[in-house]
N, CA, C and O of each residue as an XYZ file, in Angstrom:
324
protein
N     -14.907    -87.981     40.576
C     -14.507    -87.171     41.697
C     -14.008    -85.804     41.247
O     -14.314    -84.779     41.855
N     -13.243    -85.815     40.182
C     -12.642    -84.568     39.725
C     -13.708    -83.563     39.268
O     -13.569    -82.366     39.522
N     -14.770    -84.032     38.597
C     -15.808    -83.129     38.099
C     -16.611    -82.519     39.244
O     -17.109    -81.402     39.110
N     -16.749    -83.230     40.375
C     -17.468    -82.675     41.529
C     -16.675    -81.532     42.155
O     -17.254    -80.523     42.558
N     -15.353    -81.684     42.237
C     -14.518    -80.620     42.790
C     -14.527    -79.393     41.880
O     -14.540    -78.257     42.354
N     -14.519    -79.634     40.572
C     -14.549    -78.519     39.625
C     -15.881    -77.785     39.718
O     -15.919    -76.555     39.669
N     -16.976    -78.537     39.852
C     -18.297    -77.916     39.995
C     -18.399    -77.103     41.271
O     -18.983    -76.019     41.270
N     -17.835    -77.613     42.362
C     -17.842    -76.883     43.629
C     -16.997    -75.620     43.520
O     -17.356    -74.583     44.077
N     -15.884    -75.701     42.812
C     -15.030    -74.523     42.611
C     -15.744    -73.433     41.822
O     -15.632    -72.252     42.153
N     -16.481    -73.821     40.776
C     -17.230    -72.846     39.992
C     -18.347    -72.226     40.820
O     -18.619    -71.031     40.703
N     -18.991    -73.027     41.651
C     -20.053    -72.509     42.520
C     -19.483    -71.504     43.513
O     -20.076    -70.450     43.741
N     -18.346    -71.821     44.097
C     -17.706    -70.897     45.039
C     -17.334    -69.587     44.346
O     -17.524    -68.507     44.906
N     -16.807    -69.684     43.131
C     -16.442    -68.476     42.393
C     -17.670    -67.632     42.058
O     -17.621    -66.404     42.121
N     -18.763    -68.290     41.704
C     -19.996    -67.577     41.380
C     -20.540    -66.853     42.607
O     -20.929    -65.689     42.522
N     -20.568    -67.540     43.745
C     -21.049    -66.927     44.988
C     -20.154    -65.752     45.368
O     -20.652    -64.692     45.747
N     -18.840    -65.929     45.270
C     -17.907    -64.846     45.587
C     -18.132    -63.642     44.667
O     -18.132    -62.499     45.123
N     -18.320    -63.901     43.388
C     -18.538    -62.830     42.419
C     -19.834    -62.073     42.724
O     -19.859    -60.843     42.665
N     -20.899    -62.794     43.045
C     -22.172    -62.153     43.374
C     -22.064    -61.326     44.651
O     -22.620    -60.230     44.727
N     -21.358    -61.839     45.653
C     -21.160    -61.080     46.887
C     -20.335    -59.817     46.628
O     -20.614    -58.762     47.198
N     -19.344    -59.927     45.788
C     -18.527    -58.767     45.448
C     -19.359    -57.698     44.740
O     -19.247    -56.513     45.052
N     -20.181    -58.112     43.802
C     -21.057    -57.175     43.089
C     -22.027    -56.515     44.059
O     -22.262    -55.310     43.966
N     -22.593    -57.278     44.983
C     -23.521    -56.740     45.973
C     -22.834    -55.713     46.866
O     -23.392    -54.646     47.122
N     -21.647    -56.018     47.336
C     -20.914    -55.094     48.213
C     -20.551    -53.805     47.488
O     -20.689    -52.719     48.050
N     -20.095    -53.913     46.260
C     -19.746    -52.719     45.488
C     -20.993    -51.878     45.223
O     -20.934    -50.650     45.290
N     -22.110    -52.517     44.925
C     -23.355    -51.785     44.685
C     -23.809    -51.041     45.932
O     -24.214    -49.881     45.849
N     -23.748    -51.692     47.079
C     -24.139    -51.039     48.330
C     -23.212    -49.875     48.666
O     -23.674    -48.817     49.094
N     -21.926    -50.060     48.479
C     -20.973    -48.987     48.769
C     -21.196    -47.794     47.841
O     -21.159    -46.649     48.290
N     -21.423    -48.047     46.573
C     -21.659    -46.969     45.620
C     -22.973    -46.252     45.921
O     -23.045    -45.027     45.829
N     -24.004    -47.002     46.277
C     -25.283    -46.398     46.651
C     -25.152    -45.502     47.869
O     -25.718    -44.409     47.901
N     -24.407    -45.955     48.876
C     -24.179    -45.155     50.078
C     -23.422    -43.879     49.738
O     -23.751    -42.805     50.243
N     -22.415    -43.991     48.892
C     -21.639    -42.819     48.480
C     -22.523    -41.800     47.763
O     -22.422    -40.601     48.023
N     -23.380    -42.264     46.870
C     -24.255    -41.364     46.114
C     -25.242    -40.670     47.038
O     -25.494    -39.475     46.879
N     -25.808    -41.395     48.003
C     -26.750    -40.788     48.951
C     -26.058    -39.697     49.762
O     -26.610    -38.612     49.940
N     -24.863    -39.976     50.251
C     -24.125    -38.969     51.030
C     -23.742    -37.769     50.173
O     -23.815    -36.630     50.635
N     -23.338    -38.012     48.941
C     -22.980    -36.917     48.043
C     -24.192    -36.034     47.755
O     -24.076    -34.809     47.760
N     -25.346    -36.636     47.507
C     -26.565    -35.864     47.267
C     -26.950    -35.048     48.488
O     -27.384    -33.904     48.352
N     -26.799    -35.618     49.683
C     -27.109    -34.879     50.911
C     -26.181    -33.683     51.058
O     -26.623    -32.603     51.450
N     -24.911    -33.859     50.753
C     -23.949    -32.757     50.852
C     -24.268    -31.669     49.827
O     -24.187    -30.482     50.142
N     -24.626    -32.059     48.618
C     -24.978    -31.081     47.581
C     -26.237    -30.325     47.974
O     -26.297    -29.108     47.799
N     -27.249    -31.017     48.504
C     -28.470    -30.351     48.946
C     -28.182    -29.363     50.063
O     -28.754    -28.273     50.085
N     -27.306    -29.725     50.989
C     -26.967    -28.832     52.089
C     -26.256    -27.587     51.558
O     -26.552    -26.476     51.999
N     -25.336    -27.754     50.630
C     -24.643    -26.601     50.055
C     -25.603    -25.721     49.270
O     -25.474    -24.497     49.275
N     -26.558    -26.336     48.601
C     -27.538    -25.580     47.824
C     -28.421    -24.742     48.743
O     -28.774    -23.613     48.403
N     -28.783    -25.292     49.915
C     -29.599    -24.543     50.870
C     -28.831    -23.366     51.444
O     -29.425    -22.328     51.735
N     -27.521    -23.505     51.614
C     -26.712    -22.444     52.204
C     -26.297    -21.379     51.197
O     -25.902    -20.281     51.589
N     -26.380    -21.685     49.913
C     -25.930    -20.722     48.904
C     -26.980    -19.629     48.710
O     -28.179    -19.894     48.798
N     -26.531    -18.401     48.445
C     -27.485    -17.315     48.230
C     -28.229    -17.513     46.913
O     -27.714    -18.118     45.972
N     -29.445    -16.993     46.869
C     -30.259    -17.084     45.661
C     -30.037    -15.822     44.843
O     -30.211    -14.714     45.350
N     -29.659    -15.981     43.602
C     -29.388    -14.851     42.708
C     -30.708    -14.307     42.173
O     -31.495    -15.045     41.580
N     -30.947    -13.013     42.385
C     -32.131    -12.362     41.826
C     -31.751    -11.723     40.497
O     -30.665    -11.162     40.353
N     -32.643    -11.815     39.546
C     -32.378    -11.279     38.217
C     -32.428     -9.757     38.223
O     -33.172     -9.155     38.998
N     -31.643     -9.149     37.366
C     -31.712     -7.703     37.156
C     -32.716     -7.480     36.033
O     -32.472     -7.875     34.893
N     -33.832     -6.855     36.344
C     -34.906     -6.741     35.362
C     -35.254     -5.301     35.011
O     -36.322     -5.062     34.447
N     -34.420     -4.361     35.315
C     -34.756     -2.980     34.979
C     -35.853     -2.454     35.886
O     -35.656     -2.337     37.095
N     -37.012     -2.134     35.312
C     -38.130     -1.611     36.101
C     -38.827     -2.693     36.913
O     -39.556     -2.398     37.860
N     -38.606     -3.916     36.546
C     -39.249     -5.008     37.273
C     -38.354     -5.541     38.365
O     -37.306     -4.967     38.662
N     -38.757     -6.604     38.940
C     -37.976     -7.239     39.994
C     -37.789     -8.709     39.647
O     -38.668     -9.339     39.059
N     -36.635     -9.245     40.018
C     -36.426    -10.682     39.919
C     -37.189    -11.358     41.045
O     -37.584    -10.700     42.006
N     -37.392    -12.615     40.942
C     -38.170    -13.318     41.963
C     -37.528    -14.650     42.269
O     -36.776    -15.196     41.462
N     -37.831    -15.165     43.442
C     -37.463    -16.540     43.741
C     -38.663    -17.246     44.339
O     -39.539    -16.618     44.934
N     -38.694    -18.537     44.177
C     -39.805    -19.361     44.639
C     -39.374    -20.049     45.920
O     -38.277    -20.604     45.995
N     -40.244    -20.014     46.939
C     -39.980    -20.735     48.179
C     -40.909    -21.944     48.199
O     -42.131    -21.795     48.219
N     -40.330    -23.130     48.192
C     -41.114    -24.355     48.215
C     -41.556    -24.664     49.643
O     -40.959    -24.148     50.587
N     -42.592    -25.498     49.829
C     -43.105    -25.789     51.176
C     -42.054    -26.330     52.145
O     -42.147    -26.066     53.344
N     -41.075    -27.064     51.675
C     -40.060    -27.618     52.577
C     -38.911    -26.640     52.807
O     -37.915    -27.003     53.433
N     -39.030    -25.390     52.306
C     -38.057    -24.359     52.609
C     -36.999    -24.117     51.554
O     -36.234    -23.160     51.671
N     -36.928    -24.934     50.544
C     -35.915    -24.758     49.498
C     -36.302    -23.584     48.608
O     -37.477    -23.391     48.297
N     -35.310    -22.806     48.202
C     -35.568    -21.659     47.342
C     -34.989    -21.909     45.958
O     -33.971    -22.582     45.803
N     -35.652    -21.358     44.972
C     -35.215    -21.515     43.595
C     -35.424    -20.189     42.880
O     -36.450    -19.538     43.076
N     -34.469    -19.782     42.058
C     -34.630    -18.522     41.335
C     -35.562    -18.726     40.150
O     -35.686    -19.827     39.615
N     -36.205    -17.655     39.758
C     -37.134    -17.690     38.639
C     -36.507    -16.962     37.456
O     -35.751    -16.009     37.650
N     -36.801    -17.384     36.264
C     -36.278    -16.731     35.068
C     -37.195    -15.615     34.579
O     -36.907    -14.983     33.563
N     -38.290    -15.364     35.286
C     -39.256    -14.362     34.854
C     -39.050    -13.056     35.608
O     -38.660    -13.063     36.776
N     -39.310    -11.941     34.942
C     -39.278    -10.629     35.587
C     -40.715    -10.152     35.733
O     -41.521    -10.290     34.813
N     -41.024     -9.599     36.875
C     -42.372     -9.128     37.146
C     -42.335     -7.623     37.337
O     -41.509     -7.107     38.091
N     -43.229     -6.917     36.656
C     -43.293     -5.471     36.794
C     -44.006     -5.117     38.087
O     -44.981     -5.762     38.473
N     -43.505     -4.082     38.752
C     -44.122     -3.612     39.987
C     -44.868     -2.335     39.662
O     -44.284     -1.364     39.181
N     -46.164     -2.346     39.928
C     -46.969     -1.149     39.696
C     -47.087     -0.410     41.011
O     -47.570     -0.948     42.007
N     -46.636      0.835     40.997
C     -46.686      1.622     42.221
C     -48.040      2.297     42.330
O     -48.572      2.809     41.345
N     -48.598      2.294     43.547
C     -49.870      2.978     43.791
C     -49.621      4.475     43.859
O     -48.601      4.924     44.380
N     -50.568      5.246     43.325
C     -50.397      6.697     43.338
C     -51.052      7.309     44.533
O     -51.007      8.527     44.705
């Protein structure tokens, strides 16, 4: 009788431990998703820094979904005469 109660106790502890791990994983995943969304929103609202290139111009790339990214390249502008 005693070994059956001990086995049931270990099973209950194992189930509780697995449920705890699952809940913590879900909570952490939700937190990370919300944090990434907040960072993306701040990134969209922040101004894009253009490089100072002397005679050339700095550039930024506009992706199809509207996000902008600065470029590390300077492009020379040739003026028409």
